C-alpha positions in Angstrom: -37.6 -3.3 11.2 -39.6 -0.5 13.0 -42.6 -3.6 14.5 -39.5 -5.6 15.1 -37.8 -3.6 16.9 -41.3 -2.3 18.9 -42.2 -6.1 19.6 -39.2 -6.0 21.4 -38.8 -3.0 22.8 -36.2 -1.7 20.8 -35.1 1.7 19.8 -36.0 1.2 16.0 -33.0 3.5 15.4 -30.8 2.1 18.0 -32.2 -1.7 15.7 -30.7 -0.4 12.5 -27.1 0.7 13.8 -26.7 -2.8 14.8 -27.1 -3.9 11.7 -25.0 -1.4 10.0 -22.5 -2.6 13.0 -23.5 -5.9 12.2 -23.3 -5.9 8.5 -19.8 -4.3 8.5 -18.3 -6.9 10.4 -20.0 -9.9 8.0 -17.9 -7.5 5.4 -14.3 -8.1 7.4 -14.7 -11.4 8.0 -15.4 -12.5 4.5 -11.9 -10.6 3.8 -10.8 -12.8 6.8 -12.0 -16.3 5.1 -10.1 -15.7 2.0 -6.4 -14.6 4.7 -7.3 -17.4 6.1 -7.8 -19.7 2.9 -4.6 -19.3 1.8 -2.9 -20.9 5.4 -5.0 -23.9 5.1 -4.1 -24.7 0.9 -0.6 -24.6 2.4 -1.8 -26.6 5.9 -2.7 -29.0 3.8 -0.6 -29.5 1.2 2.2 -29.4 3.2 1.0 -30.3 6.8 2.4 -26.6 8.3 1.1 -23.4 9.3 2.6 -20.9 6.3 3.7 -17.9 8.9 4.4 -15.9 5.6 0.7 -15.3 4.5 0.6 -12.5 5.9 3.5 -10.9 4.7 2.2 -13.0 1.2 -0.7 -9.9 1.3 2.0 -6.7 1.8 4.1 -8.0 -1.1 1.7 -9.2 -3.7 0.0 -5.5 -3.0 3.5 -3.7 -2.6 4.0 -5.7 -6.3 0.3 -4.0 -7.8 0.6 -0.7 -6.8 4.6 -0.4 -8.1 3.4 -1.9 -11.2 0.4 0.2 -11.4 2.4 3.3 -11.6 4.5 2.1 -14.3 2.2 1.1 -16.5 0.1 4.6 -16.0 -2.2 4.4 -13.4 -5.3 3.4 -11.7 -7.3 4.8 -14.2 -7.2 2.7 -16.8 -8.5 -0.3 -16.4 -5.4 -2.0 -18.8 -3.2 -0.8 -16.7 -5.0 -2.4 -13.9 -5.0 -5.7 -15.7 -1.2 -5.5 -16.9 -0.8 -4.7 -12.7 -2.7 -7.9 -12.2 -0.5 -10.2 -14.5 2.7 -8.5 -13.4 1.9 -9.4 -9.9 0.6 -12.7 -10.6 3.8 -13.8 -12.6 5.6 -12.6 -9.3 3.9 -14.5 -6.9 3.7 -17.7 -9.2 7.8 -17.6 -9.4 7.9 -17.2 -5.6 6.2 -20.6 -5.5 8.7 -21.7 -7.3 11.4 -20.5 -5.1 10.4 -21.3 -2.4 9.4 -24.9 -3.7 12.9 -25.2 -5.1 15.0 -23.5 -2.4 12.7 -24.2 1.1 10.1 -27.0 0.4 12.1 -29.8 -1.1 15.3 -30.0 1.0 13.6 -30.1 4.1 10.6 -32.8 2.7 9.7 -35.4 5.4 11.7 -32.9 8.2 9.9 -32.4 11.4 7.3 -29.8 11.1 8.9 -27.3 12.9 11.7 -27.0 10.7 8.9 -25.9 8.2 7.5 -23.5 10.3 10.6 -22.2 11.0 11.4 -21.4 6.8 7.7 -19.7 6.7 9.2 -17.3 9.2 12.3 -16.9 7.6 10.4 -16.7 3.8 8.2 -13.4 5.8 11.6 -11.3 6.8 13.1 -12.0 3.5 9.3 -10.7 1.8 9.6 -7.9 3.8 12.5 -6.7 4.1 12.7 -7.3 -0.2 9.8 -5.5 -0.7 10.9 -2.4 0.9 14.2 -1.7 -0.8 12.7 -3.0 -4.4 9.4 -0.5 -3.6 10.1 1.7 -0.3 8.3 2.0 3.1 5.9 5.1 2.5 2.4 4.5 2.1 0.9 4.6 -0.7 -2.3 4.7 -1.8 -4.3 2.7 -4.6 -6.9 3.7 -6.6 -8.4 1.2 -8.3 -11.8 2.7 -9.0 -13.7 1.0 -6.1 -16.6 3.4 -5.3 -16.4 5.9 -2.3 -20.0 6.4 -2.0 -21.9 4.3 1.1 -25.1 2.1 0.1 -28.6 2.2 2.3 -29.9 -0.7 3.8 -33.4 0.0 5.1 -31.6 2.8 7.9 -28.3 1.4 7.8 -25.4 2.3 6.0 -23.1 0.2 3.9 -19.6 1.8 2.5 -19.9 0.6 -1.4 -15.2 0.2 -1.1 -16.7 -2.5 1.4 -19.8 -4.4 -0.3 -17.0 -4.8 -2.9 -14.7 -6.0 -1.1 -16.6 -8.6 0.1 -19.1 -9.8 -2.9 -15.3 -10.5 -4.7 -14.0 -11.8 -1.8 -17.4 -14.6 -1.0 -16.9 -15.7 -5.2 -12.8 -16.1 -4.9 -14.0 -18.3 -1.4 -16.9 -20.1 -3.1 -14.9 -20.9 -6.1 -11.6 -21.9 -4.6 -14.0 -23.8 -2.3 -15.1 -26.4 -5.5 -11.8 -26.4 -6.6 -10.8 -27.4 -3.7 -13.2 -30.7 -3.2 -14.3 -31.7 -6.7 -10.9 -31.3 -9.7 -8.4 -33.5 -9.8 -5.8 -31.3 -8.0 -7.8 -30.6 -5.7 -7.8 -34.6 -4.7 -4.4 -34.2 -5.5 -3.6 -32.2 -2.1 -5.6 -33.4 -0.4 -4.1 -36.7 -0.8 -1.0 -34.9 -0.6 -1.9 -33.4 2.8 -2.9 -36.6 4.2 0.5 -38.7 3.7 3.5 -37.4 1.4 5.5 -40.9 0.9 2.0 -42.1 -0.2 0.8 -39.6 -2.1 4.5 -39.9 -4.1 4.2 -43.5 -4.4 1.0 -43.5 -6.1 2.5 -41.0 -9.0 1.3 -37.7 -6.9 4.6 -35.3 -8.7 5.2 -34.2 -4.8 6.9 -30.5 -6.4 3.8 -30.0 -8.8 0.9 -29.9 -6.2 3.7 -27.7 -3.6 3.6 -25.1 -6.7 0.4 -24.7 -7.2 -1.3 -24.6 -3.7 1.6 -21.5 -3.2 0.7 -19.7 -6.6 -3.2 -20.4 -5.4 -2.3 -18.8 -2.2 0.0 -16.2 -4.1 -3.4 -15.5 -6.2 -5.3 -15.2 -2.6 -2.8 -13.1 -1.2 -3.0 -10.1 -4.1 -6.3 -9.9 -4.3 -6.4 -9.5 -0.1 -3.9 -6.8 -0.7 -5.5 -4.9 -3.1 -8.9 -4.8 -0.9 -7.1 -3.6 1.9 -4.7 -1.9 0.0 -7.2 0.4 -1.4 -9.1 0.7 1.7 -6.2 1.5 3.6 -3.3 2.0 1.7 -0.8 -0.2 1.0 1.0 0.2 3.9 3.8 -2.3 6.2 1.0 -2.7 9.0 -1.4 -4.2 5.7 1.2 -7.5 6.7 0.0 -7.7 11.2 -4.1 -6.9 9.8 -3.8 -10.4 7.6 -2.5 -12.3 10.3 -6.5 -11.4 12.2 -6.8 -15.3 10.2 -5.2 -16.2 13.0 -8.0 -16.7 15.4 -10.3 -16.8 12.3 -8.4 -20.5 11.9 -8.1 -21.5 14.6 -12.5 -21.1 15.9 -12.6 -23.1 12.1 -9.6 -25.4 12.2 -6.5 -25.4 10.5 -7.6 -28.2 7.5 -11.4 -26.8 6.9 -12.6 -24.4 4.0 -15.9 -24.2 5.5 -14.0 -23.4 8.8 -12.2 -20.5 6.9 -15.6 -19.0 5.7 -17.4 -19.7 9.2 -14.6 -17.7 11.6 -14.0 -15.4 9.8 -17.3 -14.8 9.4 -17.4 -14.6 13.3 -14.5 -13.1 13.7 -15.2 -10.1 11.9 -19.0 -9.5 13.6 -17.6 -10.5 17.3 -14.9 -8.2 16.6 -17.5 -5.1 15.3 -20.1 -5.8 17.9 -17.6 -6.2 21.5 -15.5 -3.4 19.9 -19.0 -0.9 19.8 -21.1 -2.6 22.4 -18.2 -3.4 25.0 -15.7 -1.5 24.3 -16.8 1.3 26.2 -16.9 -0.4 29.4 -13.5 -1.9 28.9 -12.0 1.6 27.7 -12.0 1.6 24.4 -10.4 0.1 21.2 -10.9 -3.8 21.6 -11.2 -5.0 17.8 -7.1 -5.0 18.2 -7.0 -8.2 20.6 -10.6 -9.0 21.6 -10.3 -11.9 18.6 -7.7 -13.2 20.2 -9.3 -14.3 23.3 -11.9 -15.9 21.7 -9.4 -17.9 20.0 -7.6 -18.6 23.5 -11.6 -19.4 24.9 -11.3 -21.4 21.8 -7.9 -23.5 22.9 -9.1 -24.7 26.0 -12.4 -26.1 25.3 -12.2 -27.2 21.4 -8.3 -26.7 20.2 -9.0 -28.7 16.5 -11.8 -26.0 15.7 -15.3 -25.8 15.7 -15.3 -28.3 11.7 -11.5 -29.1 12.6 -10.4 -33.0 13.0 -10.2 -34.7 16.7 -6.3 -36.0 16.5 -6.2 -39.1 18.9 -3.4 -40.2 19.9 -3.0 -44.1 21.4 0.7 -44.6 23.5 
C-alpha cells in the first residue's frame, strides 16, 4: 500500500484511511442489500412495493429483544436460540395474517390498493410493537465482539465485519433459493402473471405466505444486526428505509441489483460524508443516497438491472 501511495503521489496514511472508509461503507451496503432483498422478494411475488418492510425490521427486533429478556438474556446461547425461534414464529404468523386479511381480498386489484395496504400494515406493526414491548431504547447483546481488526493500517469494527459476513451469506443463499428451487420458480411465475400462475396450479396464497415469511426472516436478521450495534429503537424503521435508494439503483425486480445497489449506496454515502461533507457543512450521509437515487430516476428509471418497460399505445 505504501508503494501504491508513493506511485500515485498520495500519503500512505491517507490511502489507508480511504480503504478504512471504503470497507466500512461496503459493510453497511451489505446490510442495505439484505433489507432490499426483502423488498425485492415481495415485489416479485405480488407486484407491490412493501412499505412495511422497514417497520418489519423494527417489529422483529422488538420481539427478539423482548423474548430474549424473558428467556434469560443474551449471555445464554440457548436463550438467543429460543428467542430467535419464537420471533421467527411471530413473523410466520404475521405472514399468514397478512395473506388472509390483506392480500387475499385484494387479488387483481390495482397496485395502488396493495401499496396503501402495506402502509396500513406499517403503522399497525409500529403501534402494536410499542404497545407490547414499550418505546424505550433496548440494548441488545448477542455476543458479537466490540473489538477491532486491522487491515494493514485500516481499522475495522468486528461487529461490522460479523454483520457483513452473516448478511452476505444470507443474500447468497436467498439468491440461490430464488433462482434454482421449485418454490423460487413458482415465485417468478406469480410475479409475471397472477391469473396465469393460478391457471397452471400454482397456489398463489401459499406463495404469498412463503415470501412474506422469508421477508420476515430477512427483517429479523437485519434487526438483530442493527439492534446489537445501535440498540433496538424506533429509528431502525427509518434506517431500514435506506434500502429504497438501493432498489432504485439496482431495480425493483433484480436480486443482483439489490446486492450491487447496496454496495454502491453503502460505499458512496460513507465516502461522500468524509470527502464531500466538510464542504457542505457535514451530515450529508443521511440524504446523499436519495440524491443519487434521484439522479438515477432521471437517466435510468428502471435501475441498473431492472427490466425496461415498453408500453405501446
